[in-house]
C-alpha positions in Angstrom: 22.2 21.4 5.9 26.1 20.2 6.0 27.2 22.2 8.9 24.6 20.4 11.2 26.7 18.7 14.2 25.4 15.1 14.3 26.4 15.6 18.3 24.8 18.7 19.0 21.3 18.0 21.0 18.2 19.5 19.4 14.9 20.5 21.3 11.8 19.3 19.8 8.3 20.3 20.8 5.6 18.0 19.7 2.3 19.9 19.0 -0.2 17.7 18.7 -3.4 16.1 20.3 -1.4 12.9 20.3 1.2 14.3 21.9 1.3 11.7 24.3 1.5 8.8 22.1 4.1 10.6 19.7 6.4 11.4 22.9 6.3 7.7 24.2 7.3 6.3 20.2 10.2 9.1 19.5 11.6 7.7 23.1 11.3 4.2 22.6 13.3 5.1 19.4 16.0 6.5 21.2 17.2 9.0 18.8 20.6 10.3 19.6 20.9 14.1 20.3 17.0 14.8 20.6 15.4 16.1 23.4 11.8 16.3 23.8 10.7 19.7 25.8 7.2 20.4 27.2 4.7 22.5 25.4 4.0 24.4 28.4 7.2 25.4 28.8 8.5 26.4 25.3 12.1 27.1 25.2 12.9 29.9 23.2 15.9 28.3 20.9 13.6 25.3 20.1 15.2 23.8 16.8 12.4 21.9 15.8 8.5 21.4 16.0 6.9 18.3 14.9 2.4 18.3 14.9 -0.1 19.4 13.4 0.0 22.8 11.2 -3.4 24.8 13.1 -1.8 23.8 16.3 1.8 25.0 15.2 0.7 28.1 13.5 -0.1 30.3 16.6 3.1 29.5 18.1 5.3 30.1 15.3 6.1 33.4 16.0 7.4 32.7 19.2 10.0 30.2 18.2 12.4 32.3 15.9 14.8 29.6 16.2 13.1 26.8 14.6 15.3 25.0 11.8 12.2 22.6 10.7 8.7 21.8 11.3 7.3 18.1 10.5 4.0 18.0 9.6 2.0 15.1 10.9 -0.5 15.9 8.0 -0.1 15.8 4.4 -1.9 19.0 3.9 -0.2 22.3 5.7 -2.1 25.3 4.8 -2.1 26.9 7.8 1.7 27.4 7.3 1.4 28.3 4.1 -0.1 31.9 5.2 2.2 34.7 3.5 2.2 36.6 6.9 4.2 34.2 8.4 8.1 33.3 8.5 9.4 31.0 6.1 13.3 30.7 6.7 12.9 27.6 8.0 12.6 23.7 6.4 8.7 22.3 6.2 8.2 18.8 5.6 4.9 17.3 5.2 3.9 13.5 6.0 4.0 11.5 3.0 3.8 7.4 2.2 1.6 6.5 5.1 -2.1 7.7 4.0 -2.3 5.9 0.0 -3.6 2.6 1.5 -5.9 4.4 4.1 -7.3 6.8 0.9 -7.6 4.0 -1.4 -9.6 1.8 1.0 -11.8 4.7 1.1 -12.0 5.7 -1.7 -12.7 2.1 -3.6 -14.8 1.3 -0.6 -17.5 3.8 -1.5 -17.1 2.9 -5.4 -17.8 -0.9 -4.4 -21.0 0.9 -2.4 -22.5 2.7 -5.3 -21.4 -0.2 -7.6 -22.7 -2.9 -6.0 -26.3 -0.7 -4.6 -25.2 -2.3 -0.8 -27.4 0.6 0.8 -30.5 0.2 -1.5 -30.0 -3.9 -0.5 -30.2 -2.5 3.3 -33.1 -0.3 2.9 -35.1 -3.1 1.5 -34.2 -5.6 4.0 -35.7 -2.9 6.3 -39.1 -3.1 4.9 -38.3 -7.1 4.2 -38.4 -6.5 0.6 -36.5 -8.8 -1.7 -34.1 -6.9 -4.0 -32.6 -9.1 -6.8 -31.7 -6.1 -9.1 -28.8 -6.1 -11.0 -26.1 -4.7 -9.6 -23.3 -2.8 -11.8 -19.1 -3.6 -11.1 -15.8 -2.0 -11.2 -14.5 -3.7 -13.8 -14.2 -1.8 -17.1 -15.3 1.6 -15.4 -13.1 4.4 -15.6 -11.9 6.3 -12.9 -10.5 9.8 -13.0 -7.7 11.0 -10.5 -6.7 15.0 -9.8 -3.6 14.4 -9.0 -1.3 11.2 -9.2 1.2 12.0 -6.3 2.0 9.3 -3.9 -1.8 9.4 -2.7 -2.7 9.1 -6.3 -0.3 6.2 -6.9 -1.9 3.8 -4.9 -5.3 4.5 -5.5 -4.3 4.1 -9.3 -2.2 0.6 -8.1 -5.9 -0.2 -6.4 -8.4 0.4 -9.1 -6.3 -1.8 -11.3 -6.8 -4.5 -9.5 -10.4 -4.3 -10.0 -9.8 -4.1 -13.4 -10.7 -0.4 -14.2 -8.9 1.9 -16.4 -7.3 5.2 -14.8 -6.9 8.5 -15.9 -4.6 10.8 -14.3 -4.4 14.9 -14.6 -1.3 16.0 -13.1 0.6 19.2 -13.4 3.7 16.9 -15.5 4.7 13.8 -13.7 4.0 10.9 -15.3 5.8 8.3 -12.6 2.8 6.1 -11.9 2.7 3.1 -14.2 -0.6 2.5 -13.0 -2.3 5.4 -14.8 -3.3 4.0 -18.3 -3.2 7.8 -20.0 -2.1 11.3 -18.3 -3.7 14.4 -19.1 -2.1 17.7 -18.4 -2.4 21.1 -18.8 -5.7 22.8 -20.7 -6.8 18.7 -21.2 -8.5 18.8 -18.1 -12.3 18.8 -19.7 -11.1 15.5 -22.0 -9.3 14.2 -19.2 -12.8 14.1 -17.4 -15.1 13.2 -20.5 -16.8 10.1 -19.6 -15.0 8.9 -16.7 -17.5 7.1 -14.3 -15.8 7.9 -10.8 -13.7 11.6 -10.6 -11.5 11.6 -7.8 -10.0 14.6 -5.9 -6.7 14.3 -4.5 -5.3 17.7 -5.1 -3.6 20.0 -2.3 -4.9 23.7 -2.0 -2.9 25.9 -4.2 -4.0 29.4 -6.1 -4.0 26.6 -9.9 -6.4 24.4 -8.1 -9.1 26.5 -6.3 -12.7 25.7 -7.7 -11.2 23.0 -10.3 -14.1 21.3 -10.3 -16.5 23.6 -11.5 -19.3 23.7 -13.6 -17.8 23.1 -16.7 -16.2 20.4 -15.4 -18.9 19.1 -13.6 -20.6 18.8 -17.4 -18.0 16.8 -18.6 -19.1 13.9 -16.8 -21.9 11.5 -17.8 -24.9 11.6 -15.7 -24.4 8.3 -13.8 -21.0 9.8 -12.5 -19.9 9.9 -9.1 -17.8 12.7 -7.6 -15.4 12.1 -4.6 -13.6 14.8 -2.6 -10.7 13.6 -0.6 -8.3 16.9 -1.4 -9.1 19.7 -0.4 -13.1 21.8 0.3 -11.2 24.5 -1.7 -10.8 22.7 -4.7 -14.7 22.6 -5.2 -17.4 24.8 -6.9 -19.8 24.5 -4.5 -22.9 26.0 -6.2 -21.9 24.1 -8.8 -21.8 20.7 -7.5 -25.2 21.1 -5.0 -26.4 22.5 -8.4 -25.3 19.1 -10.6 -26.5 16.9 -7.6 -30.3 18.8 -7.7 -30.6 18.4 -11.1 -29.4 14.8 -11.5 -26.4 16.0 -13.4 -24.3 13.6 -11.2 -25.2 10.5 -9.7 -23.6 11.4 -6.4 -20.9 12.7 -4.7 -18.5 11.5 -1.6 -17.3 14.4 0.2 -15.0 14.0 2.8 -13.2 18.1 2.8 -14.9 21.3 3.1 -13.6 25.0 2.8 -15.0 25.2 6.4 -14.5 22.2 8.9 -17.0 21.2 10.5 -19.7 21.5 8.1 -22.1 24.1 9.1 -25.2 22.4 10.4 -27.1 24.6 7.7 -25.1 24.1 5.0 -27.2 22.7 1.8 -24.5 19.7 1.6 -26.1 17.9 4.7 -29.0 17.6 2.3 -27.9 17.6 -1.1 -29.2 14.6 -3.1 -27.0 11.5 -3.1 -24.8 12.8 -1.1 -22.6 10.8 1.7 -20.6 13.4 4.4 -17.7 11.8 5.8 -16.4 14.4 7.9 -12.8 14.0 7.2 -12.5 10.3 8.1 -10.8 9.2 4.5 -6.9 9.1 5.8 -6.9 8.9 9.9 -3.7 9.3 11.2 -1.7 6.9 13.2 0.6 7.6 15.5 3.2 4.9 14.7 2.8 5.8 11.2 3.4 9.4 11.5 6.3 8.8 14.3 8.1 6.7 11.8 8.5 9.2 8.9 9.6 11.8 11.6 12.4 9.2 13.1 13.8 8.8 9.4 14.0 12.3 8.8 15.4 13.3 11.9 18.4 10.9 11.1 18.7 12.5 8.2 18.4 16.0 9.5 20.9 14.9 12.5 23.2 13.4 9.6 23.3 17.3 7.8 21.0 14.9 4.7 18.1 16.6 2.5 15.1 15.5 4.4 12.2 13.7 2.9 8.8 15.7 1.6 10.2 18.8 2.0 7.4 21.5 1.2 8.4 23.8 -1.3 5.9 27.3 0.0 5.6 28.4 -3.1 3.7 25.5 -4.4 2.2 24.9 -1.5 2.9 21.6 -1.3 
């Protein structure tokens, strides 16, 4: 990277459904040496691509000179296809979704504990329902992954007086996690947690990590929330756990196939809420901020933030 001339002109292609918004934000930033090109006139010598992995994947073979791709998403699964070239720097989006994910997760925890839907149903029937509700205080939340998003969820959970467990590959960076677990400690991590939250990326080590054995470690009152990847879940095992009452319910935001097919049994699984991959929307202003910071590093020949390891998948 040190041989990059900061005075060179870099051609940028924006591949996103929010391309117009991003273009406006980047032009306003007046980034030196940056030339934004139109998608319908992709130059063979394009240097940088900024956008959604699913839109970048089909055009990548026609961009032989691309040196850096900045994803607008945290997940970059389409670009990890082993048939694609990997001779470029790939960076993903971090530091912008933690707060949004925390709002989503805590929101559904409160929905569950404070019996909000039950209250609404009683209201519709004009019934006075003074049933005692639960509280998040002193409940235990188990986080599968404590990266930047998990750390923010842990911080928010502590605000509500919860006990936080974290299952990670090796990192113990978050001071808001009360107890860390690694490797073969997965079942010990899950034993007795009130809320199990998956935030893991899609890797060979995380696929179907939420299986029948792991679900069996949870108490019957436990709620499972998936905001990571659909591939982390053994669907048959989760459906069985929901149908038999082995766990209290699930909030599912992500799936192997999206949109979720209308005939899929998740739609009718007991005590299950489908949120259609809406837990952490990408707001162009926040996403552009990360690109702008990384572009300045790129132009100066400095290491980029949030670089993805193709082998690890994150």
